[in-house]
KEKE-3310 file (N, C-alpha, C; in steps of 0.2 Angstrom, whole numbers, plus 5000, padded with zeros to 4 digits):
npx = (4758:4769:4770:4771:4780:4784:4781:4782:4784:4788:4801:4807:4808:4818:4828:4832:4835:4846:4855:4856:4861:4873:4881:4880:4889:4901:4903:4905:4916:4926:4925:4931:4943:4948:4946:4953:4966:4983:4995:5009:5025:5036:5052:5064:5075:5082:5084:5094:5098:5111:5111:5121:5127:5135:5142:5147:5157:5166:5160:5158:5170:5170:5170:5158:5149:5155:5153:5139:5126:5119:5102:5092:5083:5066:5056:5044:5030:5027:5015:5017:5016:5022:5033:5039:5048:5038:5027:5014:5016:5012:5013:5019:5033:5045:5054:5064:5062:5052:5061:5071:5064:5060:5073:5077:5068:5071:5083:5080:5076:5063:5051:5044:5026:5018:5019:5017:5014:5007:4991:4990:4981:4965:4951:4939:4944:4936:4929:4924:4934:4930:4926:4927:4936:4948:4952:4959:4971:4989:4990:4998:5014:5027:5041:5054:5066:5082:5095)
npy = (4982:4973:4957:4952:4939:4936:4942:4957:4955:4942:4945:4953:4944:4935:4943:4947:4934:4929:4939:4934:4921:4925:4933:4924:4914:4922:4923:4909:4907:4916:4909:4897:4902:4907:4897:4886:4889:4888:4891:4901:4894:4895:4898:4885:4888:4894:4911:4921:4936:4943:4955:4969:4972:4981:4982:4993:4994:5002:5012:5007:5011:5025:5041:5046:5034:5028:5037:5035:5033:5019:5016:5020:5013:5011:5022:5022:5029:5033:5034:5043:5045:5054:5060:5076:5084:5083:5087:5082:5076:5074:5066:5063:5052:5048:5034:5019:5008:5002:5002:5011:5023:5024:5026:5038:5047:5045:5050:5064:5067:5063:5053:5040:5035:5029:5021:5018:5011:5021:5023:5025:5033:5028:5017:5017:5022:5031:5039:5055:5069:5074:5086:5076:5067:5075:5077:5066:5068:5073:5085:5088:5089:5085:5073:5071:5061:5061:5053)
npz = (4630:4641:4647:4663:4671:4684:4700:4709:4723:4724:4718:4727:4737:4731:4731:4744:4748:4741:4744:4759:4756:4751:4762:4771:4766:4765:4780:4783:4777:4782:4796:4793:4789:4801:4812:4807:4805:4808:4822:4821:4820:4833:4838:4844:4851:4865:4870:4880:4886:4894:4907:4908:4922:4934:4950:4961:4974:4981:4987:5001:5006:5008:5016:5019:5020:5030:5041:5044:5056:5066:5065:5080:5094:5094:5103:5116:5123:5140:5154:5169:5187:5199:5213:5218:5230:5238:5230:5220:5203:5187:5171:5155:5147:5135:5132:5129:5136:5151:5161:5157:5158:5171:5176:5170:5177:5190:5190:5187:5200:5204:5214:5210:5208:5201:5185:5169:5152:5140:5133:5117:5104:5097:5099:5090:5076:5068:5074:5079:5087:5103:5116:5127:5123:5121:5134:5138:5131:5129:5141:5153:5159:5149:5145:5135:5128:5121:5112)
capx = (4761:4773:4768:4777:4778:4787:4778:4786:4784:4793:4807:4810:4811:4823:4835:4834:4837:4852:4861:4858:4866:4881:4883:4881:4895:4906:4904:4908:4923:4930:4925:4936:4951:4950:4947:4957:4972:4989:4999:5016:5031:5041:5060:5064:5080:5081:5089:5095:5102:5113:5111:5128:5127:5141:5141:5152:5158:5170:5155:5159:5176:5169:5168:5150:5147:5157:5150:5132:5124:5113:5095:5091:5078:5060:5053:5038:5028:5025:5011:5020:5014:5028:5032:5045:5047:5030:5021:5013:5017:5010:5016:5023:5039:5046:5058:5064:5059:5050:5066:5074:5060:5062:5080:5076:5064:5074:5089:5078:5074:5055:5049:5039:5022:5014:5023:5013:5014:5003:4987:4989:4976:4958:4947:4938:4946:4933:4926:4928:4938:4925:4930:4929:4942:4954:4954:4964:4977:4995:4990:5003:5021:5030:5048:5056:5074:5087:5102)
capy = (4980:4967:4952:4950:4932:4937:4948:4961:4952:4936:4947:4955:4938:4932:4947:4946:4926:4930:4942:4931:4917:4927:4935:4917:4911:4925:4921:4903:4908:4919:4905:4892:4905:4908:4892:4881:4892:4886:4896:4902:4891:4898:4894:4882:4891:4899:4917:4925:4942:4944:4962:4972:4975:4982:4984:4998:4991:5008:5016:5006:5014:5032:5044:5048:5029:5027:5042:5034:5031:5015:5018:5019:5008:5015:5024:5021:5034:5031:5040:5042:5049:5054:5066:5079:5090:5083:5090:5076:5077:5068:5067:5058:5052:5044:5030:5013:5002:5005:5002:5016:5028:5024:5028:5046:5049:5045:5055:5071:5069:5061:5047:5037:5032:5025:5021:5013:5013:5026:5020:5029:5030:5026:5010:5018:5028:5036:5044:5062:5072:5079:5088:5071:5064:5079:5077:5061:5069:5075:5091:5089:5088:5079:5073:5067:5060:5061:5049)
capz = (4637:4642:4651:4668:4675:4690:4704:4713:4729:4723:4716:4733:4741:4730:4732:4751:4748:4737:4749:4764:4755:4750:4768:4775:4763:4768:4788:4784:4774:4787:4801:4792:4790:4809:4817:4806:4804:4814:4825:4818:4824:4837:4837:4851:4854:4871:4870:4885:4885:4901:4907:4910:4929:4939:4957:4964:4981:4984:4992:5008:5009:5007:5023:5020:5022:5038:5046:5045:5062:5066:5068:5087:5095:5094:5110:5118:5128:5146:5158:5175:5192:5204:5218:5219:5236:5242:5225:5214:5196:5182:5164:5150:5146:5130:5133:5126:5140:5157:5166:5155:5160:5179:5177:5168:5182:5196:5188:5188:5207:5205:5218:5205:5212:5195:5179:5164:5145:5138:5128:5111:5099:5099:5098:5084:5073:5065:5081:5079:5092:5106:5123:5131:5120:5121:5141:5138:5127:5133:5142:5157:5157:5144:5145:5129:5128:5115:5113)
cpx = (4764:4769:4773:4775:4779:4783:4783:4788:4789:4800:4811:4812:4816:4829:4837:4837:4844:4857:4861:4862:4873:4884:4884:4887:4901:4908:4908:4915:4928:4929:4931:4942:4953:4951:4951:4964:4977:4993:5006:5021:5035:5048:5060:5070:5080:5086:5088:5099:5104:5114:5118:5126:5134:5140:5148:5153:5163:5166:5156:5165:5176:5168:5161:5147:5150:5155:5142:5131:5119:5106:5094:5085:5072:5057:5047:5036:5024:5022:5015:5016:5020:5027:5039:5043:5040:5025:5021:5013:5015:5011:5017:5029:5040:5053:5058:5060:5056:5055:5070:5070:5060:5069:5080:5073:5068:5081:5086:5075:5066:5056:5044:5034:5019:5018:5019:5014:5007:4998:4987:4985:4969:4955:4944:4940:4943:4928:4929:4930:4933:4930:4931:4936:4948:4956:4959:4970:4983:4994:4996:5010:5023:5037:5050:5065:5077:5094:5106)
cpy = (4975:4963:4950:4944:4932:4943:4951:4958:4947:4939:4949:4950:4935:4937:4946:4939:4927:4933:4938:4925:4919:4930:4928:4914:4915:4924:4915:4903:4910:4914:4899:4894:4905:4902:4888:4883:4890:4891:4896:4897:4895:4893:4891:4884:4896:4906:4921:4931:4944:4952:4964:4975:4976:4984:4987:4998:4997:5012:5014:5009:5022:5035:5044:5040:5026:5031:5040:5030:5025:5017:5015:5014:5014:5016:5024:5026:5030:5036:5038:5048:5049:5060:5069:5085:5090:5086:5084:5080:5070:5070:5062:5058:5047:5040:5023:5008:5006:5006:5010:5023:5029:5028:5035:5048:5050:5050:5063:5072:5067:5054:5045:5033:5026:5026:5016:5015:5017:5023:5026:5027:5030:5021:5010:5024:5033:5041:5050:5064:5076:5081:5082:5068:5068:5079:5072:5062:5072:5082:5093:5089:5083:5080:5069:5066:5059:5057:5051)
cpz = (4637:4648:4656:4671:4682:4695:4708:4720:4729:4722:4722:4737:4739:4730:4739:4752:4746:4743:4756:4763:4754:4758:4772:4773:4765:4775:4787:4781:4779:4793:4799:4792:4797:4812:4813:4803:4810:4816:4822:4823:4827:4837:4844:4855:4859:4870:4877:4885:4892:4902:4910:4916:4932:4946:4960:4972:4984:4988:5000:5011:5009:5014:5023:5023:5030:5043:5047:5053:5062:5069:5075:5088:5097:5102:5111:5124:5134:5150:5165:5181:5197:5208:5218:5224:5239:5236:5221:5208:5192:5176:5159:5148:5140:5132:5129:5129:5146:5162:5164:5158:5166:5180:5176:5174:5189:5196:5189:5195:5208:5209:5213:5210:5207:5189:5174:5157:5144:5133:5122:5107:5101:5096:5092:5081:5067:5068:5081:5086:5096:5112:5128:5129:5121:5129:5141:5134:5132:5136:5148:5155:5154:5145:5140:5130:5121:5115:5108)
residu = (MET:ALA:VAL:VAL:PHE:ILE:SER:PRO:ARG:GLN:ARG:GLN:ARG:MET:PHE:PHE:THR:GLY:ILE:THR:ILE:VAL:VAL:GLY:LEU:PHE:LEU:ILE:VAL:ILE:ALA:PHE:VAL:ILE:PHE:PHE:SER:GLN:PRO:LYS:GLU:VAL:SER:LYS:GLU:VAL:VAL:PHE:ASN:LYS:PRO:LYS:VAL:THR:ILE:ASN:PHE:GLU:ILE:PHE:ASP:SER:ASP:GLN:PHE:LYS:SER:LEU:GLU:PRO:VAL:GLY:GLU:MET:GLN:VAL:GLN:PHE:PHE:TYR:GLU:ALA:LYS:GLN:ASP:GLY:GLN:GLU:ILE:LYS:GLY:TYR:ILE:SER:ALA:VAL:SER:SER:GLN:GLU:ALA:GLU:LYS:ILE:LEU:THR:GLU:LEU:GLY:TYR:GLN:ILE:THR:ASP:LEU:GLN:GLU:ALA:LEU:ILE:GLY:ARG:LEU:ASN:PRO:PHE:GLU:PRO:TYR:THR:SER:THR:ASN:LEU:GLU:ASN:THR:GLN:THR:GLU:GLU:THR:ILE:THR:THR:GLU:LYS)
# end
């Protein structure tokens, strides 16, 4: 029988120590390569590639462009109370201004008693519609104007 001077426990400890040293040296080499590497030199010459853009101004001479109409002014909705032939009328009318709304109503033969801008929308937009909210909607006569 052979005499062994190194115990199995000591052999195992030397094996793990050797692997730890090899892995540690590998990590140190990688760290040196990463941390001490220099960035590549970038050329100092600025390159600008001018895009080839051409603008066709002939569109301004076309019949389609000349027939365009400017956007009209935004109309506001007004609530009115008026009388016509002794009968009281309530309703809504859309016009650019209150003066324009008055002019339209007088042309229709109404005698205006009250004209005010309609309150559109709700204070709380997340409030569901209920029967009390629906009472304030436009159930009466509505007049719209087109130009």
